N, C-alpha and C positions, 0 to 999 in steps of 0.2 A: 503495499498499501505508500502512495502517497501521501505525504501530510501534505505539500502544498496546497494540491488538487480541494481541500476543506479551509484551506487558512483564510483566518475572518476577512474580508476586505474596509471594513467598518469597528469600530470601538465594538467590541465585546461586554456584553453583560453576565455578570454570572448568575444563576440560577440553580435551581437543587431540586431534587426528580427522587423521589420512592418509589422503588423496585421490588419487586418479586424474587426473593434469592434466589430459585432461578433462571430468571432470565441475568439478574448481577451477577452470578459465577459465568454463563456463557459468556456476555460481555469480556469478562475478563480473561475467560479462556481465550479471546479470538484476541483481546488486547497483549496477552501475553506471547501469543505462536506469533505475532505479525511486528512485537518490538512496537508498538504503539498504546500512550495513554487508555482507558478505561474513558476516560473523557474523549479520547478524540472518537472514537468506537460511537459516540452515541454524536458527537458533531455530528458527526460521517449523516448518521442515519437519517435523523432530520435535515439537514440539507437532502438528501437525497428525496426525503417523502415530499420535501414544503416543493422541490422542481419538478417530484411528478404529479399533485397539483396543482401545480399554479395554476391562479386564478378560480380556483374552484373554491366558491365559500360552505360547498355541506359536505360533511367528514368521511368519506368513505367509507371509515368502519365503523358508526352508525349505523349500516345497512345491514351489517353481520354482526352484530351484539344484540339489535336494537335500539331503539332512540330513548334518549332521555337516562339510561343506564349508566352513572357514570360512578357505580359505587368501590370501582378501581382505579379512580385519580388520584 
């Protein structure tokens, strides 16, 4: 993986999220295997998601989990 492909082009804002333990372990394993940080993996995933759904106002995830169900945020 190339770190520069997701390099921020503007000021970065720090945020935090709660992840299920399994997701955290998978992210950490990917990061370790590719010699990058888990934060980098998460930034890349968000960047790709936003690129894929650019201009869409409806969340594609809501179609599969049922609208209004946000017990996992």
